[in-house]
N, CA, C, O and CB atoms as a CASP TS submission, in Angstrom:
PFRMAT TS
TARGET T0000
AUTHOR 0000-0000-0000
METHOD Language model
MODEL 1
PARENT N/A
ATOM      1  N   MET     1      78.940  92.902 104.495  1.00  0.00           N
ATOM      2  CA  MET     1      78.939  91.510 104.112  1.00  0.00           C
ATOM      3  C   MET     1      78.000  90.756 105.051  1.00  0.00           C
ATOM      4  O   MET     1      78.106  90.876 106.272  1.00  0.00           O
ATOM      5  CB  MET     1      80.377  90.917 104.149  1.00  0.00           C
ATOM      6  N   ALA     2      77.092  89.987 104.482  1.00  0.00           N
ATOM      7  CA  ALA     2      76.152  89.204 105.273  1.00  0.00           C
ATOM      8  C   ALA     2      76.736  87.819 105.534  1.00  0.00           C
ATOM      9  O   ALA     2      77.321  87.199 104.646  1.00  0.00           O
ATOM     10  CB  ALA     2      74.783  89.096 104.556  1.00  0.00           C
ATOM     11  N   ILE     3      76.571  87.356 106.740  1.00  0.00           N
ATOM     12  CA  ILE     3      77.019  86.013 107.095  1.00  0.00           C
ATOM     13  C   ILE     3      75.784  85.117 107.152  1.00  0.00           C
ATOM     14  O   ILE     3      74.881  85.315 107.965  1.00  0.00           O
ATOM     15  CB  ILE     3      77.800  86.006 108.467  1.00  0.00           C
ATOM     16  N   LEU     4      75.775  84.140 106.274  1.00  0.00           N
ATOM     17  CA  LEU     4      74.652  83.214 106.233  1.00  0.00           C
ATOM     18  C   LEU     4      74.965  82.009 107.099  1.00  0.00           C
ATOM     19  O   LEU     4      76.090  81.510 107.097  1.00  0.00           O
ATOM     20  CB  LEU     4      74.341  82.781 104.783  1.00  0.00           C
ATOM     21  N   SER     5      73.989  81.553 107.824  1.00  0.00           N
ATOM     22  CA  SER     5      74.200  80.359 108.641  1.00  0.00           C
ATOM     23  C   SER     5      73.073  79.379 108.375  1.00  0.00           C
ATOM     24  O   SER     5      71.939  79.763 108.087  1.00  0.00           O
ATOM     25  CB  SER     5      74.278  80.714 110.155  1.00  0.00           C
ATOM     26  N   SER     6      73.411  78.131 108.477  1.00  0.00           N
ATOM     27  CA  SER     6      72.397  77.098 108.317  1.00  0.00           C
ATOM     28  C   SER     6      72.205  76.400 109.656  1.00  0.00           C
ATOM     29  O   SER     6      73.112  76.394 110.489  1.00  0.00           O
ATOM     30  CB  SER     6      72.797  76.080 107.206  1.00  0.00           C
ATOM     31  N   PRO     7      71.050  75.822 109.868  1.00  0.00           N
ATOM     32  CA  PRO     7      70.817  75.155 111.156  1.00  0.00           C
ATOM     33  C   PRO     7      71.730  73.940 111.342  1.00  0.00           C
ATOM     34  O   PRO     7      72.095  73.259 110.383  1.00  0.00           O
ATOM     35  CB  PRO     7      69.350  74.722 111.267  1.00  0.00           C
ATOM     36  N   VAL     8      72.074  73.701 112.563  1.00  0.00           N
ATOM     37  CA  VAL     8      72.920  72.557 112.913  1.00  0.00           C
ATOM     38  C   VAL     8      72.022  71.488 113.518  1.00  0.00           C
ATOM     39  O   VAL     8      71.179  71.777 114.368  1.00  0.00           O
ATOM     40  CB  VAL     8      74.073  72.967 113.910  1.00  0.00           C
ATOM     41  N   ALA     9      72.211  70.257 113.073  1.00  0.00           N
ATOM     42  CA  ALA     9      71.437  69.142 113.621  1.00  0.00           C
ATOM     43  C   ALA     9      72.397  68.164 114.304  1.00  0.00           C
ATOM     44  O   ALA     9      73.435  67.805 113.748  1.00  0.00           O
ATOM     45  CB  ALA     9      70.611  68.423 112.497  1.00  0.00           C
ATOM     46  N   ILE    10      72.043  67.752 115.484  1.00  0.00           N
ATOM     47  CA  ILE    10      72.839  66.788 116.240  1.00  0.00           C
ATOM     48  C   ILE    10      71.968  65.572 116.492  1.00  0.00           C
ATOM     49  O   ILE    10      70.853  65.685 117.002  1.00  0.00           O
ATOM     50  CB  ILE    10      73.367  67.399 117.587  1.00  0.00           C
ATOM     51  N   HIS    11      72.488  64.408 116.128  1.00  0.00           N
ATOM     52  CA  HIS    11      71.770  63.148 116.329  1.00  0.00           C
ATOM     53  C   HIS    11      72.640  62.228 117.178  1.00  0.00           C
ATOM     54  O   HIS    11      73.859  62.195 117.013  1.00  0.00           O
ATOM     55  CB  HIS    11      71.408  62.472 114.959  1.00  0.00           C
ATOM     56  N   LEU    12      72.032  61.504 118.057  1.00  0.00           N
ATOM     57  CA  LEU    12      72.766  60.575 118.910  1.00  0.00           C
ATOM     58  C   LEU    12      73.033  59.273 118.164  1.00  0.00           C
ATOM     59  O   LEU    12      72.154  58.739 117.488  1.00  0.00           O
ATOM     60  CB  LEU    12      71.988  60.300 120.211  1.00  0.00           C
ATOM     61  N   LEU    13      74.246  58.776 118.294  1.00  0.00           N
ATOM     62  CA  LEU    13      74.581  57.501 117.671  1.00  0.00           C
ATOM     63  C   LEU    13      73.702  56.392 118.237  1.00  0.00           C
ATOM     64  O   LEU    13      73.346  55.461 117.516  1.00  0.00           O
ATOM     65  CB  LEU    13      76.070  57.168 117.881  1.00  0.00           C
ATOM     66  N   ALA    14      73.352  56.479 119.504  1.00  0.00           N
ATOM     67  CA  ALA    14      72.506  55.464 120.135  1.00  0.00           C
ATOM     68  C   ALA    14      71.122  55.396 119.493  1.00  0.00           C
ATOM     69  O   ALA    14      70.458  54.361 119.557  1.00  0.00           O
ATOM     70  CB  ALA    14      72.369  55.750 121.625  1.00  0.00           C
ATOM     71  N   ASP    15      70.687  56.489 118.878  1.00  0.00           N
ATOM     72  CA  ASP    15      69.393  56.502 118.208  1.00  0.00           C
ATOM     73  C   ASP    15      69.475  55.958 116.783  1.00  0.00           C
ATOM     74  O   ASP    15      68.456  55.835 116.104  1.00  0.00           O
ATOM     75  CB  ASP    15      68.836  57.912 118.189  1.00  0.00           C
ATOM     76  N   ASN    16      70.669  55.637 116.335  1.00  0.00           N
ATOM     77  CA  ASN    16      70.897  55.117 114.984  1.00  0.00           C
ATOM     78  C   ASN    16      71.743  53.858 115.080  1.00  0.00           C
ATOM     79  O   ASN    16      72.886  53.825 114.625  1.00  0.00           O
ATOM     80  CB  ASN    16      71.590  56.182 114.076  1.00  0.00           C
ATOM     81  N   ALA    17      71.171  52.830 115.675  1.00  0.00           N
ATOM     82  CA  ALA    17      71.922  51.604 115.960  1.00  0.00           C
ATOM     83  C   ALA    17      72.534  50.983 114.709  1.00  0.00           C
ATOM     84  O   ALA    17      73.566  50.318 114.792  1.00  0.00           O
ATOM     85  CB  ALA    17      71.020  50.593 116.634  1.00  0.00           C
ATOM     86  N   ASP    18      71.911  51.191 113.551  1.00  0.00           N
ATOM     87  CA  ASP    18      72.450  50.620 112.318  1.00  0.00           C
ATOM     88  C   ASP    18      73.772  51.261 111.909  1.00  0.00           C
ATOM     89  O   ASP    18      74.464  50.729 111.041  1.00  0.00           O
ATOM     90  CB  ASP    18      71.445  50.771 111.197  1.00  0.00           C
ATOM     91  N   LEU    19      74.136  52.386 112.509  1.00  0.00           N
ATOM     92  CA  LEU    19      75.389  53.068 112.182  1.00  0.00           C
ATOM     93  C   LEU    19      76.529  52.737 113.138  1.00  0.00           C
ATOM     94  O   LEU    19      77.674  53.107 112.878  1.00  0.00           O
ATOM     95  CB  LEU    19      75.166  54.549 112.174  1.00  0.00           C
ATOM     96  N   ILE    20      76.239  52.052 114.234  1.00  0.00           N
ATOM     97  CA  ILE    20      77.263  51.801 115.249  1.00  0.00           C
ATOM     98  C   ILE    20      78.419  50.983 114.685  1.00  0.00           C
ATOM     99  O   ILE    20      79.577  51.365 114.854  1.00  0.00           O
ATOM    100  CB  ILE    20      76.654  51.080 116.449  1.00  0.00           C
ATOM    101  N   ALA    21      78.132  49.866 114.020  1.00  0.00           N
ATOM    102  CA  ALA    21      79.204  49.026 113.472  1.00  0.00           C
ATOM    103  C   ALA    21      80.003  49.750 112.384  1.00  0.00           C
ATOM    104  O   ALA    21      81.233  49.739 112.439  1.00  0.00           O
ATOM    105  CB  ALA    21      78.617  47.731 112.905  1.00  0.00           C
ATOM    106  N   PRO    22      79.348  50.382 111.391  1.00  0.00           N
ATOM    107  CA  PRO    22      80.144  51.075 110.367  1.00  0.00           C
ATOM    108  C   PRO    22      81.001  52.209 110.924  1.00  0.00           C
ATOM    109  O   PRO    22      82.129  52.407 110.473  1.00  0.00           O
ATOM    110  CB  PRO    22      79.231  51.625 109.305  1.00  0.00           C
ATOM    111  N   ILE    23      80.482  52.948 111.889  1.00  0.00           N
ATOM    112  CA  ILE    23      81.266  54.037 112.467  1.00  0.00           C
ATOM    113  C   ILE    23      82.398  53.479 113.315  1.00  0.00           C
ATOM    114  O   ILE    23      83.497  54.034 113.325  1.00  0.00           O
ATOM    115  CB  ILE    23      80.372  54.963 113.311  1.00  0.00           C
ATOM    116  N   GLY    24      82.141  52.392 114.023  1.00  0.00           N
ATOM    117  CA  GLY    24      83.205  51.747 114.789  1.00  0.00           C
ATOM    118  C   GLY    24      84.325  51.275 113.882  1.00  0.00           C
ATOM    119  O   GLY    24      85.500  51.439 114.211  1.00  0.00           O
ATOM    120  N   GLU    25      83.974  50.690 112.741  1.00  0.00           N
ATOM    121  CA  GLU    25      84.988  50.240 111.789  1.00  0.00           C
ATOM    122  C   GLU    25      85.749  51.433 111.206  1.00  0.00           C
ATOM    123  O   GLU    25      86.968  51.374 111.045  1.00  0.00           O
ATOM    124  CB  GLU    25      84.338  49.416 110.659  1.00  0.00           C
ATOM    125  N   LEU    26      85.040  52.500 110.896  1.00  0.00           N
ATOM    126  CA  LEU    26      85.686  53.703 110.378  1.00  0.00           C
ATOM    127  C   LEU    26      86.700  54.235 111.387  1.00  0.00           C
ATOM    128  O   LEU    26      87.831  54.558 111.022  1.00  0.00           O
ATOM    129  CB  LEU    26      84.637  54.784 110.048  1.00  0.00           C
ATOM    130  N   ARG    27      86.300  54.327 112.651  1.00  0.00           N
ATOM    131  CA  ARG    27      87.213  54.822 113.683  1.00  0.00           C
ATOM    132  C   ARG    27      88.400  53.880 113.864  1.00  0.00           C
ATOM    133  O   ARG    27      89.532  54.329 114.047  1.00  0.00           O
ATOM    134  CB  ARG    27      86.470  54.994 115.016  1.00  0.00           C
ATOM    135  N   TRP    28      88.138  52.566 113.811  1.00  0.00           N
ATOM    136  CA  TRP    28      89.220  51.606 113.961  1.00  0.00           C
ATOM    137  C   TRP    28      90.222  51.771 112.824  1.00  0.00           C
ATOM    138  O   TRP    28      91.432  51.731 113.047  1.00  0.00           O
ATOM    139  CB  TRP    28      88.672  50.166 113.996  1.00  0.00           C
ATOM    140  N   ARG    29      89.712  51.958 111.596  1.00  0.00           N
ATOM    141  CA  ARG    29      90.615  52.132 110.443  1.00  0.00           C
ATOM    142  C   ARG    29      91.399  53.441 110.557  1.00  0.00           C
ATOM    143  O   ARG    29      92.546  53.513 110.116  1.00  0.00           O
ATOM    144  CB  ARG    29      89.813  52.110 109.119  1.00  0.00           C
ATOM    145  N   GLU    30      90.796  54.466 111.138  1.00  0.00           N
ATOM    146  CA  GLU    30      91.509  55.737 111.311  1.00  0.00           C
ATOM    147  C   GLU    30      92.592  55.640 112.378  1.00  0.00           C
ATOM    148  O   GLU    30      93.686  56.176 112.199  1.00  0.00           O
ATOM    149  CB  GLU    30      90.528  56.844 111.675  1.00  0.00           C
ATOM    150  N   TRP    31      92.300  54.961 113.486  1.00  0.00           N
ATOM    151  CA  TRP    31      93.179  55.004 114.651  1.00  0.00           C
ATOM    152  C   TRP    31      93.899  53.705 114.949  1.00  0.00           C
ATOM    153  O   TRP    31      94.849  53.700 115.732  1.00  0.00           O
ATOM    154  CB  TRP    31      92.400  55.394 115.834  1.00  0.00           C
ATOM    155  N   GLY    32      93.471  52.593 114.343  1.00  0.00           N
ATOM    156  CA  GLY    32      94.129  51.308 114.604  1.00  0.00           C
ATOM    157  C   GLY    32      95.507  51.277 113.950  1.00  0.00           C
ATOM    158  O   GLY    32      95.635  51.596 112.768  1.00  0.00           O
ATOM    159  N   HIS    33      96.511  50.907 114.682  1.00  0.00           N
ATOM    160  CA  HIS    33      97.868  50.808 114.148  1.00  0.00           C
ATOM    161  C   HIS    33      98.658  49.864 115.037  1.00  0.00           C
ATOM    162  O   HIS    33      98.268  49.568 116.166  1.00  0.00           O
ATOM    163  CB  HIS    33      98.557  52.212 114.065  1.00  0.00           C
ATOM    164  N   ALA    34      99.753  49.409 114.513  1.00  0.00           N
ATOM    165  CA  ALA    34     100.593  48.481 115.288  1.00  0.00           C
ATOM    166  C   ALA    34     100.936  49.110 116.627  1.00  0.00           C
ATOM    167  O   ALA    34     101.206  50.310 116.673  1.00  0.00           O
ATOM    168  CB  ALA    34     101.892  48.114 114.511  1.00  0.00           C
ATOM    169  N   PRO    35     100.938  48.376 117.690  1.00  0.00           N
ATOM    170  CA  PRO    35     100.725  46.944 117.828  1.00  0.00           C
ATOM    171  C   PRO    35      99.250  46.550 117.948  1.00  0.00           C
ATOM    172  O   PRO    35      98.959  45.421 118.340  1.00  0.00           O
ATOM    173  CB  PRO    35     101.470  46.447 119.024  1.00  0.00           C
ATOM    174  N   ASP    36      98.313  47.443 117.624  1.00  0.00           N
ATOM    175  CA  ASP    36      96.891  47.087 117.655  1.00  0.00           C
ATOM    176  C   ASP    36      96.608  45.997 116.618  1.00  0.00           C
ATOM    177  O   ASP    36      97.344  45.863 115.641  1.00  0.00           O
ATOM    178  CB  ASP    36      96.001  48.338 117.390  1.00  0.00           C
ATOM    179  N   PRO    37      95.551  45.227 116.830  1.00  0.00           N
ATOM    180  CA  PRO    37      95.231  44.181 115.853  1.00  0.00           C
ATOM    181  C   PRO    37      94.924  44.778 114.474  1.00  0.00           C
ATOM    182  O   PRO    37      94.433  45.902 114.368  1.00  0.00           O
ATOM    183  CB  PRO    37      94.034  43.347 116.343  1.00  0.00           C
ATOM    184  N   GLU    38      95.220  44.011 113.428  1.00  0.00           N
ATOM    185  CA  GLU    38      94.966  44.465 112.069  1.00  0.00           C
ATOM    186  C   GLU    38      93.577  44.063 111.593  1.00  0.00           C
ATOM    187  O   GLU    38      93.080  44.603 110.604  1.00  0.00           O
ATOM    188  CB  GLU    38      96.017  43.911 111.127  1.00  0.00           C
ATOM    189  N   ASP    39      92.946  43.117 112.290  1.00  0.00           N
ATOM    190  CA  ASP    39      91.586  42.690 111.950  1.00  0.00           C
ATOM    191  C   ASP    39      90.651  43.078 113.085  1.00  0.00           C
ATOM    192  O   ASP    39      91.056  43.168 114.243  1.00  0.00           O
ATOM    193  CB  ASP    39      91.525  41.153 111.685  1.00  0.00           C
ATOM    194  N   LEU    40      89.388  43.307 112.727  1.00  0.00           N
ATOM    195  CA  LEU    40      88.406  43.655 113.740  1.00  0.00           C
ATOM    196  C   LEU    40      87.993  42.441 114.564  1.00  0.00           C
ATOM    197  O   LEU    40      87.424  42.600 115.644  1.00  0.00           O
ATOM    198  CB  LEU    40      87.187  44.283 113.091  1.00  0.00           C
ATOM    199  N   ASP    41      88.264  41.243 114.084  1.00  0.00           N
ATOM    200  CA  ASP    41      87.847  40.020 114.791  1.00  0.00           C
ATOM    201  C   ASP    41      88.682  39.735 116.002  1.00  0.00           C
ATOM    202  O   ASP    41      88.449  38.743 116.693  1.00  0.00           O
ATOM    203  CB  ASP    41      87.905  38.841 113.872  1.00  0.00           C
TER
END
């Protein structure tokens, strides 16, 4: 049986500043819970 592998690419979040806010919101929605604030503001 042959094992096929594809290349792995790693990009720094700091190099993609336009993704910082959306990823921050995604993480907040995943991990934010009471008594944490319910709004990002």
